[in-house]
C-alpha positions in Angstrom: 0.1 40.9 -20.7 -0.8 37.3 -22.3 2.9 36.2 -22.0 3.3 36.9 -18.6 -0.1 35.3 -17.6 1.0 32.1 -19.4 4.3 32.3 -17.7 2.8 32.5 -14.4 0.3 29.8 -15.1 3.1 27.7 -16.2 5.1 28.3 -12.9 2.1 27.4 -10.9 1.7 24.1 -12.6 5.2 23.4 -12.2 5.0 24.3 -8.6 2.0 21.7 -8.0 3.9 19.1 -9.9 6.9 19.5 -7.6 4.7 19.4 -4.3 2.7 16.7 -5.5 5.6 14.4 -6.4 7.5 15.4 -3.1 4.6 14.7 -1.2 3.9 11.3 -2.7 7.0 9.6 -0.7 6.2 10.9 2.7 2.7 10.1 2.2 3.7 6.6 1.0 5.9 6.3 4.1 3.1 7.2 6.5 0.9 4.6 5.7 1.9 1.6 7.9 -0.2 -0.8 5.8 1.9 -0.1 2.6 5.3 0.2 4.3 4.7 -3.3 6.0 3.5 -4.9 2.8 6.4 -3.5 0.9 9.0 -4.7 3.5 7.2 -8.1 3.5 7.3 -8.3 -0.1 11.1 -7.5 -0.2 12.0 -10.1 2.7 9.9 -12.8 0.9 11.7 -12.2 -2.5 14.7 -12.7 -0.5 13.6 -15.9 1.0 12.5 -16.9 -2.3 15.8 -16.6 -3.8 17.5 -18.4 -0.8 15.2 -21.3 -1.3 15.6 -21.5 -4.9 19.5 -21.4 -4.4 19.9 -23.6 -1.4 16.8 -25.9 -0.6 17.0 -29.0 -2.8 14.1 -29.6 -5.1 11.5 -32.3 -4.4 10.9 -34.2 -7.6 7.2 -35.2 -6.9 5.5 -34.4 -10.1 7.7 -32.0 -12.5 9.1 -35.3 -14.3 5.7 -36.6 -14.7 4.3 -33.4 -15.9 7.0 -32.9 -18.5 6.7 -36.6 -19.8 2.8 -35.9 -20.1 3.4 -32.7 -21.9 5.9 -34.3 -24.3 3.3 -36.8 -25.3 0.8 -34.2 -26.0 3.2 -32.2 -28.1 4.3 -35.7 -29.9 0.5 -35.7 -30.9 -1.4 -37.8 -28.4 -4.9 -36.4 -27.6 -6.2 -39.1 -25.7 -5.8 -38.3 -22.0 -5.9 -42.0 -20.9 -2.8 -42.5 -22.9 -0.6 -39.4 -21.5 1.3 -41.2 -18.7 4.0 -40.1 -16.4 6.0 -41.2 -13.4 2.9 -40.7 -11.0 0.2 -42.5 -13.3 -2.0 -41.1 -16.0 -2.9 -37.4 -16.7 -5.6 -36.1 -14.3 -5.3 -32.5 -14.9 -7.7 -30.6 -17.4 -6.4 -29.9 -21.0 -5.6 -26.2 -20.1 -2.8 -27.8 -17.9 -1.3 -29.2 -21.0 -1.4 -25.8 -22.8 0.2 -24.0 -19.7 2.8 -26.5 -18.9 3.8 -26.7 -22.8 4.5 -23.1 -22.5 6.3 -23.6 -19.4 8.4 -26.3 -21.1 9.1 -24.2 -24.1 10.4 -21.3 -21.8 12.5 -23.5 -19.6 13.5 -26.2 -21.7 12.1 -28.7 -19.4 14.8 -27.9 -16.7 13.8 -27.7 -12.9 16.0 -24.8 -12.4 14.6 -22.2 -14.7 11.3 -23.6 -13.8 11.9 -22.7 -10.1 12.8 -19.4 -11.1 9.8 -18.9 -13.1 7.6 -20.3 -10.3 9.3 -18.0 -7.9 8.6 -15.0 -9.8 4.8 -16.0 -10.2 4.7 -16.5 -6.3 6.2 -13.1 -5.9 3.6 -11.3 -8.2 0.8 -13.5 -6.6 1.8 -12.4 -3.3 2.4 -8.6 -4.4 -1.2 -8.6 -5.7 -2.8 -10.0 -2.6 -1.0 -7.6 -0.4 -2.2 -4.7 -2.6 -5.7 -6.0 -2.0 -5.0 -5.9 1.7 -3.5 -2.5 1.5 -6.2 -1.1 -0.6 -9.2 -2.5 1.6 -10.3 -2.3 5.1 -13.3 -4.6 4.6 -12.0 -7.3 6.7 -11.6 -5.0 9.6 -14.9 -3.0 9.6 -16.5 -5.3 12.0 -13.9 -4.1 14.6 -14.5 -0.9 16.8 -11.3 0.9 17.6 -9.0 2.2 15.1 -5.7 0.8 17.0 -7.3 -2.7 17.1 -8.2 -2.4 13.3 -4.5 -1.4 12.6 -3.2 -4.4 14.7 -5.3 -7.1 13.2 -4.6 -5.8 9.6 -0.8 -5.8 10.3 -1.1 -9.4 11.9 -3.1 -10.4 8.7 -0.5 -9.1 6.4 2.3 -10.4 8.3 0.8 -14.2 8.3 0.3 -14.1 4.6 4.0 -14.7 3.6 4.5 -17.2 6.4 2.1 -19.7 4.8 4.5 -22.2 3.7 2.0 -24.2 2.0 1.6 -21.6 -0.8 5.4 -21.1 -1.2 6.1 -24.7 -1.3 3.4 -25.2 -4.0 5.0 -22.8 -5.9 8.5 -23.4 -5.6 9.7 -26.7 -4.3 7.2 -29.2 -5.5 5.4 -27.7 -8.6 
């Protein structure tokens, strides 16, 4: 009897697991916020790849950052003496540590840095979209479910359209 009961209990657990895993995808697809956020993340990832591949990099600060980091790595600790093409160092010391790591990872080259910043942008966008999907706080003030869904979709769609954030990450870092 004990063997039969343990076998049937195991079978029940297996059926529950199978039912839970098969219902995960339809449950995921039924949530329009999640589907829209995922679609936007994929589309923006493709856009980031296109921008990195075809839009010329705007050399605003990269060379200055790398020369300031080189001075720092060379032993200079007085911020007044750390200068680049755009003038003296104006960022806090944490900037030097972060960009030293970026210089180490990318070798000071622009293209690998663009890829790194593109990945960081997509991670940032994914986290923000996840927050939007998980919360309805922004929409609690509105009555009516259809209006809430419309406003949330509009907010989610507008987020990746913000060129300033994307440009700050990829074109003129």
